N, CA, C, O and the ligand as a Tripos MOL2 file, in Angstrom:
@<TRIPOS>MOLECULE
protein
  313   311    79     0     0
PROTEIN
NO_CHARGES

@<TRIPOS>ATOM
      1 N          48.9230   54.0990  196.5710 N.3       1 MET1
      2 CA         48.4080   54.7770  197.7560 C.3       1 MET1
      3 C          49.5110   54.9280  198.7940 C.2       1 MET1
      4 O          50.4010   54.0850  198.9040 O.2       1 MET1
      5 N          49.4390   55.9940  199.5380 N.am      2 LYS2
      6 CA         50.4030   56.2160  200.6090 C.3       2 LYS2
      7 C          49.6710   56.2380  201.9490 C.2       2 LYS2
      8 O          48.4660   56.4820  202.0140 O.2       2 LYS2
      9 N          50.4190   55.9810  203.0040 N.am      3 THR3
     10 CA         49.8320   55.8830  204.3320 C.3       3 THR3
     11 C          50.4550   56.8930  205.2870 C.2       3 THR3
     12 O          51.6760   57.0180  205.3680 O.2       3 THR3
     13 N          49.6050   57.6030  206.0010 N.am      4 MET4
     14 CA         50.0790   58.4670  207.0810 C.3       4 MET4
     15 C          49.1210   58.2620  208.2360 C.2       4 MET4
     16 O          47.9440   57.9690  208.0240 O.2       4 MET4
     17 N          49.6140   58.4150  209.4650 N.am      5 ASN5
     18 CA         48.6790   58.2510  210.5690 C.3       5 ASN5
     19 C          48.2540   59.6100  211.1390 C.2       5 ASN5
     20 O          48.7730   60.6690  210.7880 O.2       5 ASN5
     21 N          47.2800   59.5020  212.0370 N.am      6 CYS6
     22 CA         46.6760   60.6800  212.6490 C.3       6 CYS6
     23 C          47.7450   61.5980  213.2670 C.2       6 CYS6
     24 O          47.7320   62.8110  213.0570 O.2       6 CYS6
     25 N          48.6600   61.0010  214.0260 N.am      7 LYS7
     26 CA         49.7210   61.7800  214.6820 C.3       7 LYS7
     27 C          50.5690   62.5390  213.6790 C.2       7 LYS7
     28 O          50.8870   63.7100  213.8870 O.2       7 LYS7
     29 N          50.9390   61.8700  212.5850 N.am      8 GLN8
     30 CA         51.7740   62.5090  211.5660 C.3       8 GLN8
     31 C          51.0660   63.7060  210.9470 C.2       8 GLN8
     32 O          51.6990   64.6160  210.4100 O.2       8 GLN8
     33 N          49.7320   63.6840  211.0360 N.am      9 LEU9
     34 CA         48.9530   64.7600  210.4230 C.3       9 LEU9
     35 C          48.4410   65.7580  211.4620 C.2       9 LEU9
     36 O          47.4460   66.4490  211.2440 O.2       9 LEU9
     37 N          49.1310   65.8160  212.5770 N.am     10 GLY10
     38 CA         48.7800   66.8130  213.5830 C.3      10 GLY10
     39 C          47.7160   66.3520  214.5570 C.2      10 GLY10
     40 O          47.2020   67.1490  215.3410 O.2      10 GLY10
     41 N          47.3760   65.0540  214.5150 N.am     11 GLY11
     42 CA         46.3520   64.5300  215.3990 C.3      11 GLY11
     43 C          46.9380   63.9010  216.6430 C.2      11 GLY11
     44 O          47.9850   64.3320  217.1260 O.2      11 GLY11
     45 N          46.2700   62.8830  217.1670 N.am     12 ALA12
     46 CA         46.6710   62.3630  218.4700 C.3      12 ALA12
     47 C          46.6380   60.8430  218.5950 C.2      12 ALA12
     48 O          46.8630   60.3290  219.6910 O.2      12 ALA12
     49 N          46.3680   60.1000  217.5230 N.am     13 CYS13
     50 CA         46.3390   58.6490  217.6600 C.3      13 CYS13
     51 C          47.0670   57.9950  216.4810 C.2      13 CYS13
     52 O          47.6260   58.6820  215.6260 O.2      13 CYS13
     53 N          47.0500   56.6660  216.4480 N.am     14 ASP14
     54 CA         47.7950   55.9420  215.4260 C.3      14 ASP14
     55 C          46.9280   55.5030  214.2580 C.2      14 ASP14
     56 O          47.3620   54.7090  213.4230 O.2      14 ASP14
     57 N          45.7100   56.0120  214.1950 N.am     15 LYS15
     58 CA         44.8260   55.6280  213.0970 C.3      15 LYS15
     59 C          45.4820   55.9770  211.7630 C.2      15 LYS15
     60 O          45.9980   57.0790  211.5810 O.2      15 LYS15
     61 N          45.4540   55.0190  210.8320 N.am     16 GLU16
     62 CA         46.1110   55.2440  209.5420 C.3      16 GLU16
     63 C          45.1210   55.6430  208.4660 C.2      16 GLU16
     64 O          43.9870   55.1660  208.4170 O.2      16 GLU16
     65 N          45.5910   56.5380  207.6020 N.am     17 PHE17
     66 CA         44.7910   56.9710  206.4470 C.3      17 PHE17
     67 C          45.5510   56.5870  205.1880 C.2      17 PHE17
     68 O          46.7800   56.6380  205.1580 O.2      17 PHE17
     69 N          44.8200   56.2030  204.1540 N.am     18 HIS18
     70 CA         45.4540   55.8330  202.9000 C.3      18 HIS18
     71 C          44.8710   56.6780  201.7880 C.2      18 HIS18
     72 O          43.6520   56.7570  201.6350 O.2      18 HIS18
     73 N          45.7420   57.3140  201.0050 N.am     19 ALA19
     74 CA         45.2470   58.1430  199.9160 C.3      19 ALA19
     75 C          46.3150   58.3040  198.8530 C.2      19 ALA19
     76 O          47.4880   58.0050  199.0750 O.2      19 ALA19
     77 N          45.8910   58.7780  197.7020 N.am     20 ASN20
     78 CA         46.8220   58.9930  196.5960 C.3      20 ASN20
     79 C          47.4050   60.3980  196.5880 C.2      20 ASN20
     80 O          48.5060   60.6070  196.0780 O.2      20 ASN20
     81 N          46.6880   61.3530  197.1420 N.am     21 THR21
     82 CA         47.1910   62.7240  197.1610 C.3      21 THR21
     83 C          47.1820   63.2540  198.5930 C.2      21 THR21
     84 O          46.4460   62.7700  199.4530 O.2      21 THR21
     85 N          48.0160   64.2540  198.8190 N.am     22 PHE22
     86 CA         48.0890   64.8300  200.1540 C.3      22 PHE22
     87 C          46.7730   65.5200  200.5230 C.2      22 PHE22
     88 O          46.3220   65.4580  201.6660 O.2      22 PHE22
     89 N          46.1710   66.1770  199.5300 N.am     23 GLU23
     90 CA         44.8990   66.8710  199.7740 C.3      23 GLU23
     91 C          43.8530   65.8950  200.2930 C.2      23 GLU23
     92 O          43.0840   66.1980  201.2060 O.2      23 GLU23
     93 N          43.8490   64.6950  199.6720 N.am     24 GLU24
     94 CA         42.8950   63.6570  200.0500 C.3      24 GLU24
     95 C          43.1260   63.1960  201.4980 C.2      24 GLU24
     96 O          42.1880   63.0710  202.2850 O.2      24 GLU24
     97 N          44.3930   62.9500  201.8210 N.am     25 ILE25
     98 CA         44.7090   62.4280  203.1540 C.3      25 ILE25
     99 C          44.4730   63.5110  204.2120 C.2      25 ILE25
    100 O          44.0640   63.2090  205.3330 O.2      25 ILE25
    101 N          44.7310   64.7560  203.8550 N.am     26 ALA26
    102 CA         44.4940   65.8640  204.7850 C.3      26 ALA26
    103 C          43.0010   65.9610  205.0940 C.2      26 ALA26
    104 O          42.6060   66.2270  206.2300 O.2      26 ALA26
    105 N          42.1730   65.7400  204.0610 N.am     27 GLU27
    106 CA         40.7170   65.7920  204.2320 C.3      27 GLU27
    107 C          40.2510   64.6300  205.1230 C.2      27 GLU27
    108 O          39.3860   64.8080  205.9800 O.2      27 GLU27
    109 N          40.8310   63.4430  204.9140 N.am     28 MET28
    110 CA         40.4570   62.2780  205.7300 C.3      28 MET28
    111 C          40.8150   62.5070  207.1950 C.2      28 MET28
    112 O          40.0490   62.1600  208.0940 O.2      28 MET28
    113 N          41.9860   63.0940  207.4230 N.am     29 SER29
    114 CA         42.3910   63.3280  208.8090 C.3      29 SER29
    115 C          41.5250   64.4140  209.4390 C.2      29 SER29
    116 O          41.2650   64.3960  210.6420 O.2      29 SER29
    117 N          41.0790   65.3700  208.6040 N.am     30 LYS30
    118 CA         40.1910   66.4250  209.1030 C.3      30 LYS30
    119 C          38.8480   65.8320  209.5260 C.2      30 LYS30
    120 O          38.3160   66.1580  210.5870 O.2      30 LYS30
    121 N          38.3090   64.9500  208.6720 N.am     31 GLN31
    122 CA         37.0320   64.2920  208.9900 C.3      31 GLN31
    123 C          37.1440   63.4910  210.2910 C.2      31 GLN31
    124 O          36.2580   63.5290  211.1440 O.2      31 GLN31
    125 N          38.2560   62.7670  210.4150 N.am     32 HIS32
    126 CA         38.5030   61.9700  211.6190 C.3      32 HIS32
    127 C          38.6240   62.8890  212.8370 C.2      32 HIS32
    128 O          38.0970   62.5860  213.9080 O.2      32 HIS32
    129 N          39.3190   64.0090  212.6640 N.am     33 GLY33
    130 CA         39.4730   64.9620  213.7600 C.3      33 GLY33
    131 C          38.1310   65.5100  214.2120 C.2      33 GLY33
    132 O          37.8890   65.6920  215.4050 O.2      33 GLY33
    133 N          37.2510   65.7730  213.2340 N.am     34 MET34
    134 CA         35.9220   66.2980  213.5720 C.3      34 MET34
    135 C          35.0930   65.2620  214.3190 C.2      34 MET34
    136 O          34.3400   65.5930  215.2350 O.2      34 MET34
    137 N          35.2420   63.9960  213.9140 N.am     35 GLU35
    138 CA         34.5530   62.8980  214.5780 C.3      35 GLU35
    139 C          35.0350   62.7720  216.0330 C.2      35 GLU35
    140 O          34.2340   62.6010  216.9520 O.2      35 GLU35
    141 N          36.3480   62.8600  216.2180 N.am     36 MET36
    142 CA         36.9220   62.7580  217.5650 C.3      36 MET36
    143 C          36.5040   63.9580  218.4210 C.2      36 MET36
    144 O          36.2930   63.8340  219.6270 O.2      36 MET36
    145 N          36.3900   65.1210  217.7700 N.am     37 PHE37
    146 CA         35.9370   66.3270  218.4440 C.3      37 PHE37
    147 C          34.5050   66.1220  218.9450 C.2      37 PHE37
    148 O          34.1580   66.4960  220.0650 O.2      37 PHE37
    149 N          33.6920   65.5210  218.0870 N.am     38 ARG38
    150 CA         32.2970   65.2460  218.4280 C.3      38 ARG38
    151 C          32.2160   64.2810  219.6180 C.2      38 ARG38
    152 O          31.3210   64.3860  220.4570 O.2      38 ARG38
    153 N          33.1610   63.3460  219.6730 N.am     39 LEU39
    154 CA         33.1760   62.3600  220.7530 C.3      39 LEU39
    155 C          33.8830   62.8900  221.9980 C.2      39 LEU39
    156 O          34.0210   62.1940  223.0040 O.2      39 LEU39
    157 N          34.3310   64.1520  221.8990 N.am     40 ASN40
    158 CA         34.9950   64.7890  223.0320 C.3      40 ASN40
    159 C          36.2640   64.0600  223.4790 C.2      40 ASN40
    160 O          36.5450   63.9540  224.6730 O.2      40 ASN40
    161 N          37.0120   63.5690  222.5180 N.am     41 ASP41
    162 CA         38.2470   62.8530  222.8420 C.3      41 ASP41
    163 C          39.3230   63.8580  223.2630 C.2      41 ASP41
    164 O          39.7290   64.7260  222.4900 O.2      41 ASP41
    165 N          39.7660   63.7120  224.5020 N.am     42 GLU42
    166 CA         40.6340   64.7280  225.1030 C.3      42 GLU42
    167 C          41.9420   64.9480  224.3380 C.2      42 GLU42
    168 O          42.3470   66.0850  224.0980 O.2      42 GLU42
    169 N          42.5970   63.8440  223.9600 N.am     43 ALA43
    170 CA         43.8730   63.9490  223.2440 C.3      43 ALA43
    171 C          43.7090   64.6830  221.9210 C.2      43 ALA43
    172 O          44.5550   65.4940  221.5440 O.2      43 ALA43
    173 N          42.6220   64.3970  221.2200 N.am     44 HIS44
    174 CA         42.3840   65.0720  219.9360 C.3      44 HIS44
    175 C          41.9940   66.5270  220.1370 C.2      44 HIS44
    176 O          42.3590   67.3840  219.3320 O.2      44 HIS44
    177 N          41.2560   66.8150  221.2050 N.am     45 LEU45
    178 CA         40.8840   68.2060  221.4850 C.3      45 LEU45
    179 C          42.1400   69.0440  221.7020 C.2      45 LEU45
    180 O          42.2340   70.1830  221.2460 O.2      45 LEU45
    181 N          43.1070   68.4490  222.4120 N.am     46 LYS46
    182 CA         44.3490   69.1460  222.6710 C.3      46 LYS46
    183 C          45.1350   69.3610  221.3630 C.2      46 LYS46
    184 O          45.6620   70.4440  221.1100 O.2      46 LYS46
    185 N          45.1980   68.3160  220.5520 N.am     47 ALA47
    186 CA         45.8990   68.4130  219.2660 C.3      47 ALA47
    187 C          45.2520   69.4810  218.3930 C.2      47 ALA47
    188 O          45.9450   70.2250  217.6990 O.2      47 ALA47
    189 N          43.9110   69.5570  218.4280 N.am     48 MET48
    190 CA         43.1920   70.5500  217.6340 C.3      48 MET48
    191 C          43.4760   71.9620  218.1120 C.2      48 MET48
    192 O          43.5870   72.8960  217.3180 O.2      48 MET48
    193 N          43.5920   72.0970  219.4300 N.am     49 ASN49
    194 CA         43.9410   73.3850  220.0130 C.3      49 ASN49
    195 C          45.2800   73.8760  219.4840 C.2      49 ASN49
    196 O          45.4350   75.0380  219.1090 O.2      49 ASN49
    197 N          46.2490   72.9560  219.4650 N.am     50 ASP50
    198 CA         47.5710   73.2920  218.9590 C.3      50 ASP50
    199 C          47.5010   73.7090  217.4940 C.2      50 ASP50
    200 O          48.1800   74.6450  217.0720 O.2      50 ASP50
    201 N          46.6680   73.0030  216.7190 N.am     51 MET51
    202 CA         46.5230   73.3390  215.3040 C.3      51 MET51
    203 C          45.8980   74.7160  215.1480 C.2      51 MET51
    204 O          46.2630   75.4820  214.2560 O.2      51 MET51
    205 N          44.9420   75.0210  216.0350 N.am     52 GLN52
    206 CA         44.2860   76.3200  215.9440 C.3      52 GLN52
    207 C          45.2450   77.4590  216.2520 C.2      52 GLN52
    208 O          45.1590   78.5400  215.6700 O.2      52 GLN52
    209 N          46.1800   77.1900  217.1970 N.am     53 GLU53
    210 CA         47.2330   78.1660  217.4850 C.3      53 GLU53
    211 C          48.0760   78.4090  216.2350 C.2      53 GLU53
    212 O          48.4200   79.5410  215.8950 O.2      53 GLU53
    213 N          48.3910   77.3070  215.5690 N.am     54 LEU54
    214 CA         49.1960   77.3640  214.3510 C.3      54 LEU54
    215 C          48.4700   78.1560  213.2610 C.2      54 LEU54
    216 O          49.0890   78.9100  212.5100 O.2      54 LEU54
    217 N          47.1560   77.9740  213.1880 N.am     55 MET55
    218 CA         46.3630   78.6410  212.1510 C.3      55 MET55
    219 C          46.2920   80.1520  212.3240 C.2      55 MET55
    220 O          45.9670   80.8860  211.3900 O.2      55 MET55
    221 N          46.6030   80.6030  213.5430 N.am     56 LYS56
    222 CA         46.6000   82.0530  213.7730 C.3      56 LYS56
    223 C          47.7430   82.7190  213.0270 C.2      56 LYS56
    224 O          47.7210   83.9210  212.7630 O.2      56 LYS56
    225 N          48.7370   81.9140  212.6970 N.am     57 LYS57
    226 CA         49.8690   82.4380  211.9230 C.3      57 LYS57
    227 C          49.8580   81.7710  210.5580 C.2      57 LYS57
    228 O          50.3950   80.6750  210.3930 O.2      57 LYS57
    229 N          49.2500   82.4280  209.5830 N.am     58 PRO58
    230 CA         49.0860   81.8050  208.2610 C.3      58 PRO58
    231 C          50.4000   81.2900  207.6680 C.2      58 PRO58
    232 O          50.4260   80.2300  207.0420 O.2      58 PRO58
    233 N          51.4890   82.0380  207.8650 N.am     59 GLU59
    234 CA         52.7450   81.5690  207.2530 C.3      59 GLU59
    235 C          53.2770   80.3170  207.9630 C.2      59 GLU59
    236 O          53.8690   79.4460  207.3260 O.2      59 GLU59
    237 N          53.0650   80.2320  209.2810 N.am     60 ALA60
    238 CA         53.4750   79.0390  210.0270 C.3      60 ALA60
    239 C          52.6270   77.8450  209.6030 C.2      60 ALA60
    240 O          53.1270   76.7290  209.4580 O.2      60 ALA60
    241 N          51.3360   78.0990  209.4070 N.am     61 MET61
    242 CA         50.4040   77.0610  208.9630 C.3      61 MET61
    243 C          50.7990   76.5710  207.5820 C.2      61 MET61
    244 O          50.8240   75.3680  207.3240 O.2      61 MET61
    245 N          51.1050   77.5050  206.7020 N.am     62 GLN62
    246 CA         51.5230   77.1920  205.3330 C.3      62 GLN62
    247 C          52.7850   76.3340  205.3460 C.2      62 GLN62
    248 O          52.9010   75.3530  204.6100 O.2      62 GLN62
    249 N          53.7190   76.7270  206.1950 N.am     63 GLU63
    250 CA         54.9840   76.0080  206.3350 C.3      63 GLU63
    251 C          54.7420   74.5710  206.8020 C.2      63 GLU63
    252 O          55.3270   73.6230  206.2770 O.2      63 GLU63
    253 N          53.8630   74.4340  207.8040 N.am     64 TRP64
    254 CA         53.5240   73.1190  208.3350 C.3      64 TRP64
    255 C          52.9300   72.2560  207.2260 C.2      64 TRP64
    256 O          53.3170   71.1030  207.0380 O.2      64 TRP64
    257 N          51.9780   72.8450  206.4950 N.am     65 PHE65
    258 CA         51.2730   72.1520  205.4260 C.3      65 PHE65
    259 C          52.2540   71.6880  204.3570 C.2      65 PHE65
    260 O          52.2050   70.5420  203.9080 O.2      65 PHE65
    261 N          53.1540   72.6000  203.9500 N.am     66 GLU66
    262 CA         54.1450   72.2720  202.9260 C.3      66 GLU66
    263 C          55.0760   71.1590  203.3880 C.2      66 GLU66
    264 O          55.4130   70.2660  202.6100 O.2      66 GLU66
    265 N          55.4980   71.2100  204.6670 N.am     67 SER67
    266 CA         56.4290   70.1970  205.1590 C.3      67 SER67
    267 C          55.7570   68.8310  205.2220 C.2      67 SER67
    268 O          56.3970   67.8060  204.9860 O.2      67 SER67
    269 N          54.4530   68.8200  205.5450 N.am     68 LYS68
    270 CA         53.7080   67.5590  205.5810 C.3      68 LYS68
    271 C          53.5220   67.0130  204.1690 C.2      68 LYS68
    272 O          53.5340   65.8030  203.9400 O.2      68 LYS68
    273 N          53.3500   67.9380  203.2340 N.am     69 LYS69
    274 CA         53.1800   67.5520  201.8390 C.3      69 LYS69
    275 C          54.4530   66.8940  201.3170 C.2      69 LYS69
    276 O          54.3960   65.9010  200.5910 O.2      69 LYS69
    277 N          55.6010   67.4540  201.6930 N.am     70 VAL70
    278 CA         56.9010   66.8950  201.3150 C.3      70 VAL70
    279 C          57.0600   65.5140  201.9410 C.2      70 VAL70
    280 O          57.5110   64.5660  201.2980 O.2      70 VAL70
    281 N          56.6720   65.4290  203.2320 N.am     71 GLU71
    282 CA         56.7470   64.1500  203.9500 C.3      71 GLU71
    283 C          55.8900   63.1100  203.2240 C.2      71 GLU71
    284 O          56.3040   61.9650  203.0390 O.2      71 GLU71
    285 N          54.7070   63.5240  202.8230 N.am     72 PHE72
    286 CA         53.7900   62.6150  202.1190 C.3      72 PHE72
    287 C          54.3880   62.1440  200.7900 C.2      72 PHE72
    288 O          54.3460   60.9540  200.4780 O.2      72 PHE72
    289 N          54.9400   63.0690  200.0120 N.am     73 SER73
    290 CA         55.4870   62.6520  198.7020 C.3      73 SER73
    291 C          56.7130   61.7650  198.8440 C.2      73 SER73
    292 O          57.0250   60.9850  197.9440 O.2      73 SER73
    293 N          57.4140   61.8800  199.9770 N.am     74 ALA74
    294 CA         58.6050   61.0710  200.1970 C.3      74 ALA74
    295 C          58.2540   59.6350  200.6050 C.2      74 ALA74
    296 O          59.1120   58.7530  200.5740 O.2      74 ALA74
    297 N          57.0040   59.4020  200.9830 N.am     75 LEU75
    298 CA         56.5950   58.0780  201.4330 C.3      75 LEU75
    299 C          56.5500   57.0900  200.2550 C.2      75 LEU75
    300 O          56.2400   57.4690  199.1250 O.2      75 LEU75
    301 N          56.8620   55.8320  200.5380 N.am     76 PRO76
    302 CA         56.7450   54.8300  199.4850 C.3      76 PRO76
    303 C          55.2700   54.5270  199.2100 C.2      76 PRO76
    304 O          54.4360   54.6320  200.1100 O.2      76 PRO76
    305 N          54.9510   54.1530  197.9750 N.am     77 ASP77
    306 CA         53.5800   53.7500  197.6630 C.3      77 ASP77
    307 C          53.3190   52.3670  198.2450 C.2      77 ASP77
    308 O          54.1930   51.5010  198.2100 O.2      77 ASP77
    309 N          52.1240   52.1580  198.7770 N.am     78 ASP78
    310 CA         51.7740   50.8610  199.3460 C.3      78 ASP78
    311 C          51.5980   49.8340  198.2140 C.2      78 ASP78
    312 O          51.3000   48.6690  198.4780 O.2      78 ASP78
    313 ZN         43.2320   60.3460  215.6980 Zn       79 ZN79
@<TRIPOS>BOND
     1     1     2 1
     2     2     3 1
     3     3     4 2
     4     3     5 am
     5     5     6 1
     6     6     7 1
     7     7     8 2
     8     7     9 am
     9     9    10 1
    10    10    11 1
    11    11    12 2
    12    11    13 am
    13    13    14 1
    14    14    15 1
    15    15    16 2
    16    15    17 am
    17    17    18 1
    18    18    19 1
    19    19    20 2
    20    19    21 am
    21    21    22 1
    22    22    23 1
    23    23    24 2
    24    23    25 am
    25    25    26 1
    26    26    27 1
    27    27    28 2
    28    27    29 am
    29    29    30 1
    30    30    31 1
    31    31    32 2
    32    31    33 am
    33    33    34 1
    34    34    35 1
    35    35    36 2
    36    35    37 am
    37    37    38 1
    38    38    39 1
    39    39    40 2
    40    39    41 am
    41    41    42 1
    42    42    43 1
    43    43    44 2
    44    43    45 am
    45    45    46 1
    46    46    47 1
    47    47    48 2
    48    47    49 am
    49    49    50 1
    50    50    51 1
    51    51    52 2
    52    51    53 am
    53    53    54 1
    54    54    55 1
    55    55    56 2
    56    55    57 am
    57    57    58 1
    58    58    59 1
    59    59    60 2
    60    59    61 am
    61    61    62 1
    62    62    63 1
    63    63    64 2
    64    63    65 am
    65    65    66 1
    66    66    67 1
    67    67    68 2
    68    67    69 am
    69    69    70 1
    70    70    71 1
    71    71    72 2
    72    71    73 am
    73    73    74 1
    74    74    75 1
    75    75    76 2
    76    75    77 am
    77    77    78 1
    78    78    79 1
    79    79    80 2
    80    79    81 am
    81    81    82 1
    82    82    83 1
    83    83    84 2
    84    83    85 am
    85    85    86 1
    86    86    87 1
    87    87    88 2
    88    87    89 am
    89    89    90 1
    90    90    91 1
    91    91    92 2
    92    91    93 am
    93    93    94 1
    94    94    95 1
    95    95    96 2
    96    95    97 am
    97    97    98 1
    98    98    99 1
    99    99   100 2
   100    99   101 am
   101   101   102 1
   102   102   103 1
   103   103   104 2
   104   103   105 am
   105   105   106 1
   106   106   107 1
   107   107   108 2
   108   107   109 am
   109   109   110 1
   110   110   111 1
   111   111   112 2
   112   111   113 am
   113   113   114 1
   114   114   115 1
   115   115   116 2
   116   115   117 am
   117   117   118 1
   118   118   119 1
   119   119   120 2
   120   119   121 am
   121   121   122 1
   122   122   123 1
   123   123   124 2
   124   123   125 am
   125   125   126 1
   126   126   127 1
   127   127   128 2
   128   127   129 am
   129   129   130 1
   130   130   131 1
   131   131   132 2
   132   131   133 am
   133   133   134 1
   134   134   135 1
   135   135   136 2
   136   135   137 am
   137   137   138 1
   138   138   139 1
   139   139   140 2
   140   139   141 am
   141   141   142 1
   142   142   143 1
   143   143   144 2
   144   143   145 am
   145   145   146 1
   146   146   147 1
   147   147   148 2
   148   147   149 am
   149   149   150 1
   150   150   151 1
   151   151   152 2
   152   151   153 am
   153   153   154 1
   154   154   155 1
   155   155   156 2
   156   155   157 am
   157   157   158 1
   158   158   159 1
   159   159   160 2
   160   159   161 am
   161   161   162 1
   162   162   163 1
   163   163   164 2
   164   163   165 am
   165   165   166 1
   166   166   167 1
   167   167   168 2
   168   167   169 am
   169   169   170 1
   170   170   171 1
   171   171   172 2
   172   171   173 am
   173   173   174 1
   174   174   175 1
   175   175   176 2
   176   175   177 am
   177   177   178 1
   178   178   179 1
   179   179   180 2
   180   179   181 am
   181   181   182 1
   182   182   183 1
   183   183   184 2
   184   183   185 am
   185   185   186 1
   186   186   187 1
   187   187   188 2
   188   187   189 am
   189   189   190 1
   190   190   191 1
   191   191   192 2
   192   191   193 am
   193   193   194 1
   194   194   195 1
   195   195   196 2
   196   195   197 am
   197   197   198 1
   198   198   199 1
   199   199   200 2
   200   199   201 am
   201   201   202 1
   202   202   203 1
   203   203   204 2
   204   203   205 am
   205   205   206 1
   206   206   207 1
   207   207   208 2
   208   207   209 am
   209   209   210 1
   210   210   211 1
   211   211   212 2
   212   211   213 am
   213   213   214 1
   214   214   215 1
   215   215   216 2
   216   215   217 am
   217   217   218 1
   218   218   219 1
   219   219   220 2
   220   219   221 am
   221   221   222 1
   222   222   223 1
   223   223   224 2
   224   223   225 am
   225   225   226 1
   226   226   227 1
   227   227   228 2
   228   227   229 am
   229   229   230 1
   230   230   231 1
   231   231   232 2
   232   231   233 am
   233   233   234 1
   234   234   235 1
   235   235   236 2
   236   235   237 am
   237   237   238 1
   238   238   239 1
   239   239   240 2
   240   239   241 am
   241   241   242 1
   242   242   243 1
   243   243   244 2
   244   243   245 am
   245   245   246 1
   246   246   247 1
   247   247   248 2
   248   247   249 am
   249   249   250 1
   250   250   251 1
   251   251   252 2
   252   251   253 am
   253   253   254 1
   254   254   255 1
   255   255   256 2
   256   255   257 am
   257   257   258 1
   258   258   259 1
   259   259   260 2
   260   259   261 am
   261   261   262 1
   262   262   263 1
   263   263   264 2
   264   263   265 am
   265   265   266 1
   266   266   267 1
   267   267   268 2
   268   267   269 am
   269   269   270 1
   270   270   271 1
   271   271   272 2
   272   271   273 am
   273   273   274 1
   274   274   275 1
   275   275   276 2
   276   275   277 am
   277   277   278 1
   278   278   279 1
   279   279   280 2
   280   279   281 am
   281   281   282 1
   282   282   283 1
   283   283   284 2
   284   283   285 am
   285   285   286 1
   286   286   287 1
   287   287   288 2
   288   287   289 am
   289   289   290 1
   290   290   291 1
   291   291   292 2
   292   291   293 am
   293   293   294 1
   294   294   295 1
   295   295   296 2
   296   295   297 am
   297   297   298 1
   298   298   299 1
   299   299   300 2
   300   299   301 am
   301   301   302 1
   302   302   303 1
   303   303   304 2
   304   303   305 am
   305   305   306 1
   306   306   307 1
   307   307   308 2
   308   307   309 am
   309   309   310 1
   310   310   311 1
   311   311   312 2
@<TRIPOS>SUBSTRUCTURE
     1 MET1         2 RESIDUE 1 A MET
     2 LYS2         6 RESIDUE 1 A LYS
     3 THR3        10 RESIDUE 1 A THR
     4 MET4        14 RESIDUE 1 A MET
     5 ASN5        18 RESIDUE 1 A ASN
     6 CYS6        22 RESIDUE 1 A CYS
     7 LYS7        26 RESIDUE 1 A LYS
     8 GLN8        30 RESIDUE 1 A GLN
     9 LEU9        34 RESIDUE 1 A LEU
    10 GLY10       38 RESIDUE 1 A GLY
    11 GLY11       42 RESIDUE 1 A GLY
    12 ALA12       46 RESIDUE 1 A ALA
    13 CYS13       50 RESIDUE 1 A CYS
    14 ASP14       54 RESIDUE 1 A ASP
    15 LYS15       58 RESIDUE 1 A LYS
    16 GLU16       62 RESIDUE 1 A GLU
    17 PHE17       66 RESIDUE 1 A PHE
    18 HIS18       70 RESIDUE 1 A HIS
    19 ALA19       74 RESIDUE 1 A ALA
    20 ASN20       78 RESIDUE 1 A ASN
    21 THR21       82 RESIDUE 1 A THR
    22 PHE22       86 RESIDUE 1 A PHE
    23 GLU23       90 RESIDUE 1 A GLU
    24 GLU24       94 RESIDUE 1 A GLU
    25 ILE25       98 RESIDUE 1 A ILE
    26 ALA26      102 RESIDUE 1 A ALA
    27 GLU27      106 RESIDUE 1 A GLU
    28 MET28      110 RESIDUE 1 A MET
    29 SER29      114 RESIDUE 1 A SER
    30 LYS30      118 RESIDUE 1 A LYS
    31 GLN31      122 RESIDUE 1 A GLN
    32 HIS32      126 RESIDUE 1 A HIS
    33 GLY33      130 RESIDUE 1 A GLY
    34 MET34      134 RESIDUE 1 A MET
    35 GLU35      138 RESIDUE 1 A GLU
    36 MET36      142 RESIDUE 1 A MET
    37 PHE37      146 RESIDUE 1 A PHE
    38 ARG38      150 RESIDUE 1 A ARG
    39 LEU39      154 RESIDUE 1 A LEU
    40 ASN40      158 RESIDUE 1 A ASN
    41 ASP41      162 RESIDUE 1 A ASP
    42 GLU42      166 RESIDUE 1 A GLU
    43 ALA43      170 RESIDUE 1 A ALA
    44 HIS44      174 RESIDUE 1 A HIS
    45 LEU45      178 RESIDUE 1 A LEU
    46 LYS46      182 RESIDUE 1 A LYS
    47 ALA47      186 RESIDUE 1 A ALA
    48 MET48      190 RESIDUE 1 A MET
    49 ASN49      194 RESIDUE 1 A ASN
    50 ASP50      198 RESIDUE 1 A ASP
    51 MET51      202 RESIDUE 1 A MET
    52 GLN52      206 RESIDUE 1 A GLN
    53 GLU53      210 RESIDUE 1 A GLU
    54 LEU54      214 RESIDUE 1 A LEU
    55 MET55      218 RESIDUE 1 A MET
    56 LYS56      222 RESIDUE 1 A LYS
    57 LYS57      226 RESIDUE 1 A LYS
    58 PRO58      230 RESIDUE 1 A PRO
    59 GLU59      234 RESIDUE 1 A GLU
    60 ALA60      238 RESIDUE 1 A ALA
    61 MET61      242 RESIDUE 1 A MET
    62 GLN62      246 RESIDUE 1 A GLN
    63 GLU63      250 RESIDUE 1 A GLU
    64 TRP64      254 RESIDUE 1 A TRP
    65 PHE65      258 RESIDUE 1 A PHE
    66 GLU66      262 RESIDUE 1 A GLU
    67 SER67      266 RESIDUE 1 A SER
    68 LYS68      270 RESIDUE 1 A LYS
    69 LYS69      274 RESIDUE 1 A LYS
    70 VAL70      278 RESIDUE 1 A VAL
    71 GLU71      282 RESIDUE 1 A GLU
    72 PHE72      286 RESIDUE 1 A PHE
    73 SER73      290 RESIDUE 1 A SER
    74 ALA74      294 RESIDUE 1 A ALA
    75 LEU75      298 RESIDUE 1 A LEU
    76 PRO76      302 RESIDUE 1 A PRO
    77 ASP77      306 RESIDUE 1 A ASP
    78 ASP78      310 RESIDUE 1 A ASP
    79 ZN79       313 GROUP 0 **** ****
């Protein structure tokens, strides 16, 4: 398993996620982001806004996703 935190995944806190694949960890961070959105957490709302800006440019979003995927594969297994 590898570990990445919320901030590393475009979020706003140090909460850590553990998963075997990048897709899995991306989904966990998404679920956490939605939970924080529901709780109206200001820092996460801002981080989500930035992500939404990024999503307006599919190639920029793709690039971000790919770079995070590379970062994830470079991490040591726990
Ligand atoms: Zn967070």
